[in-house]
PyMOL CGO cylinders between C-alpha atoms (Angstrom):
from pymol import cmd
from pymol.cgo import CYLINDER

trace = [
    CYLINDER, 88.86, 43.42, -31.97, 91.87, 42.77, -33.15, 0.3, 1, 1, 1, 1, 1, 1,
    CYLINDER, 91.87, 42.77, -33.15, 92.52, 40.88, -36.34, 0.3, 1, 1, 1, 1, 1, 1,
    CYLINDER, 92.52, 40.88, -36.34, 96.62, 39.83, -37.37, 0.3, 1, 1, 1, 1, 1, 1,
    CYLINDER, 96.62, 39.83, -37.37, 96.75, 39.56, -40.83, 0.3, 1, 1, 1, 1, 1, 1,
    CYLINDER, 96.75, 39.56, -40.83, 99.81, 37.12, -40.84, 0.3, 1, 1, 1, 1, 1, 1,
    CYLINDER, 99.81, 37.12, -40.84, 98.68, 34.49, -38.82, 0.3, 1, 1, 1, 1, 1, 1,
    CYLINDER, 98.68, 34.49, -38.82, 98.40, 30.79, -40.57, 0.3, 1, 1, 1, 1, 1, 1,
    CYLINDER, 98.40, 30.79, -40.57, 101.92, 31.78, -41.48, 0.3, 1, 1, 1, 1, 1, 1,
    CYLINDER, 101.92, 31.78, -41.48, 100.83, 33.48, -44.66, 0.3, 1, 1, 1, 1, 1, 1,
    CYLINDER, 100.83, 33.48, -44.66, 104.32, 35.93, -45.89, 0.3, 1, 1, 1, 1, 1, 1,
    CYLINDER, 104.32, 35.93, -45.89, 104.37, 39.08, -46.89, 0.3, 1, 1, 1, 1, 1, 1,
    CYLINDER, 104.37, 39.08, -46.89, 103.68, 38.85, -50.95, 0.3, 1, 1, 1, 1, 1, 1,
    CYLINDER, 103.68, 38.85, -50.95, 101.13, 36.60, -50.76, 0.3, 1, 1, 1, 1, 1, 1,
    CYLINDER, 101.13, 36.60, -50.76, 99.15, 39.42, -48.38, 0.3, 1, 1, 1, 1, 1, 1,
    CYLINDER, 99.15, 39.42, -48.38, 100.45, 41.98, -50.40, 0.3, 1, 1, 1, 1, 1, 1,
    CYLINDER, 100.45, 41.98, -50.40, 99.36, 40.25, -54.21, 0.3, 1, 1, 1, 1, 1, 1,
    CYLINDER, 99.36, 40.25, -54.21, 95.82, 39.76, -52.28, 0.3, 1, 1, 1, 1, 1, 1,
    CYLINDER, 95.82, 39.76, -52.28, 95.31, 42.99, -51.36, 0.3, 1, 1, 1, 1, 1, 1,
    CYLINDER, 95.31, 42.99, -51.36, 96.24, 43.92, -55.44, 0.3, 1, 1, 1, 1, 1, 1,
    CYLINDER, 96.24, 43.92, -55.44, 94.15, 41.14, -56.05, 0.3, 1, 1, 1, 1, 1, 1,
    CYLINDER, 94.15, 41.14, -56.05, 91.70, 42.65, -54.76, 0.3, 1, 1, 1, 1, 1, 1,
    CYLINDER, 91.70, 42.65, -54.76, 91.78, 46.11, -55.73, 0.3, 1, 1, 1, 1, 1, 1,
    CYLINDER, 91.78, 46.11, -55.73, 91.76, 45.35, -59.84, 0.3, 1, 1, 1, 1, 1, 1,
    CYLINDER, 91.76, 45.35, -59.84, 88.92, 43.21, -59.20, 0.3, 1, 1, 1, 1, 1, 1,
    CYLINDER, 88.92, 43.21, -59.20, 86.43, 46.24, -58.27, 0.3, 1, 1, 1, 1, 1, 1,
    CYLINDER, 86.43, 46.24, -58.27, 87.85, 48.23, -61.32, 0.3, 1, 1, 1, 1, 1, 1,
    CYLINDER, 87.85, 48.23, -61.32, 84.93, 48.48, -63.07, 0.3, 1, 1, 1, 1, 1, 1,
    CYLINDER, 84.93, 48.48, -63.07, 86.81, 48.94, -66.63, 0.3, 1, 1, 1, 1, 1, 1,
    CYLINDER, 86.81, 48.94, -66.63, 88.84, 45.74, -66.10, 0.3, 1, 1, 1, 1, 1, 1,
    CYLINDER, 88.84, 45.74, -66.10, 87.16, 43.75, -68.52, 0.3, 1, 1, 1, 1, 1, 1,
    CYLINDER, 87.16, 43.75, -68.52, 90.01, 41.17, -69.48, 0.3, 1, 1, 1, 1, 1, 1,
    CYLINDER, 90.01, 41.17, -69.48, 92.53, 39.35, -68.10, 0.3, 1, 1, 1, 1, 1, 1,
    CYLINDER, 92.53, 39.35, -68.10, 95.20, 40.87, -68.87, 0.3, 1, 1, 1, 1, 1, 1,
    CYLINDER, 95.20, 40.87, -68.87, 93.50, 43.72, -68.50, 0.3, 1, 1, 1, 1, 1, 1,
    CYLINDER, 93.50, 43.72, -68.50, 93.56, 42.61, -64.62, 0.3, 1, 1, 1, 1, 1, 1,
    CYLINDER, 93.56, 42.61, -64.62, 97.19, 41.42, -64.36, 0.3, 1, 1, 1, 1, 1, 1,
    CYLINDER, 97.19, 41.42, -64.36, 98.28, 45.07, -65.51, 0.3, 1, 1, 1, 1, 1, 1,
    CYLINDER, 98.28, 45.07, -65.51, 95.98, 46.52, -62.93, 0.3, 1, 1, 1, 1, 1, 1,
    CYLINDER, 95.98, 46.52, -62.93, 97.51, 43.78, -60.16, 0.3, 1, 1, 1, 1, 1, 1,
    CYLINDER, 97.51, 43.78, -60.16, 100.49, 44.86, -61.22, 0.3, 1, 1, 1, 1, 1, 1,
    CYLINDER, 100.49, 44.86, -61.22, 100.21, 48.28, -60.93, 0.3, 1, 1, 1, 1, 1, 1,
    CYLINDER, 100.21, 48.28, -60.93, 98.86, 48.51, -57.65, 0.3, 1, 1, 1, 1, 1, 1,
    CYLINDER, 98.86, 48.51, -57.65, 101.33, 45.65, -56.42, 0.3, 1, 1, 1, 1, 1, 1,
    CYLINDER, 101.33, 45.65, -56.42, 104.21, 48.10, -55.12, 0.3, 1, 1, 1, 1, 1, 1,
    CYLINDER, 104.21, 48.10, -55.12, 102.02, 50.20, -53.65, 0.3, 1, 1, 1, 1, 1, 1,
    CYLINDER, 102.02, 50.20, -53.65, 100.37, 46.91, -51.77, 0.3, 1, 1, 1, 1, 1, 1,
    CYLINDER, 100.37, 46.91, -51.77, 103.57, 45.53, -50.66, 0.3, 1, 1, 1, 1, 1, 1,
    CYLINDER, 103.57, 45.53, -50.66, 104.56, 48.29, -48.37, 0.3, 1, 1, 1, 1, 1, 1,
    CYLINDER, 104.56, 48.29, -48.37, 101.24, 48.49, -46.95, 0.3, 1, 1, 1, 1, 1, 1,
    CYLINDER, 101.24, 48.49, -46.95, 101.54, 44.90, -46.24, 0.3, 1, 1, 1, 1, 1, 1,
    CYLINDER, 101.54, 44.90, -46.24, 104.88, 44.90, -44.81, 0.3, 1, 1, 1, 1, 1, 1,
    CYLINDER, 104.88, 44.90, -44.81, 103.94, 48.27, -42.66, 0.3, 1, 1, 1, 1, 1, 1,
    CYLINDER, 103.94, 48.27, -42.66, 100.97, 45.42, -41.41, 0.3, 1, 1, 1, 1, 1, 1,
    CYLINDER, 100.97, 45.42, -41.41, 104.06, 43.16, -40.64, 0.3, 1, 1, 1, 1, 1, 1,
    CYLINDER, 104.06, 43.16, -40.64, 105.79, 45.21, -39.15, 0.3, 1, 1, 1, 1, 1, 1,
    CYLINDER, 105.79, 45.21, -39.15, 102.96, 46.48, -36.72, 0.3, 1, 1, 1, 1, 1, 1,
    CYLINDER, 102.96, 46.48, -36.72, 102.26, 42.62, -35.91, 0.3, 1, 1, 1, 1, 1, 1,
    CYLINDER, 102.26, 42.62, -35.91, 105.45, 41.13, -35.14, 0.3, 1, 1, 1, 1, 1, 1,
    CYLINDER, 105.45, 41.13, -35.14, 106.39, 41.33, -31.55, 0.3, 1, 1, 1, 1, 1, 1,
    CYLINDER, 106.39, 41.33, -31.55, 109.19, 43.63, -30.39, 0.3, 1, 1, 1, 1, 1, 1,
    CYLINDER, 109.19, 43.63, -30.39, 112.52, 41.68, -29.85, 0.3, 1, 1, 1, 1, 1, 1,
    CYLINDER, 112.52, 41.68, -29.85, 113.61, 42.10, -25.80, 0.3, 1, 1, 1, 1, 1, 1,
    CYLINDER, 113.61, 42.10, -25.80, 116.64, 40.76, -23.85, 0.3, 1, 1, 1, 1, 1, 1,
    CYLINDER, 116.64, 40.76, -23.85, 116.29, 38.40, -20.69, 0.3, 1, 1, 1, 1, 1, 1,
    CYLINDER, 116.29, 38.40, -20.69, 119.30, 39.57, -18.67, 0.3, 1, 1, 1, 1, 1, 1,
    CYLINDER, 119.30, 39.57, -18.67, 121.03, 36.04, -17.41, 0.3, 1, 1, 1, 1, 1, 1,
    CYLINDER, 121.03, 36.04, -17.41, 123.34, 36.21, -14.85, 0.3, 1, 1, 1, 1, 1, 1,
    CYLINDER, 123.34, 36.21, -14.85, 126.96, 33.76, -14.78, 0.3, 1, 1, 1, 1, 1, 1,
]
cmd.load_cgo(trace, "trace")
């Protein structure tokens, strides 16, 4: 079953942030809001790359339609 992450007009930044937050929330060493924010900021660059790759894989390829005048 195919699932598009970028449905409902989600942008790359929101997907990357959700990924970073989900990963940071699983870290048992995080015991304060400040630690969570720090961990999210550390994970965000890698999550942005993953979100960009996924976005590019879901985006349809542009195509040309020849028109004769």
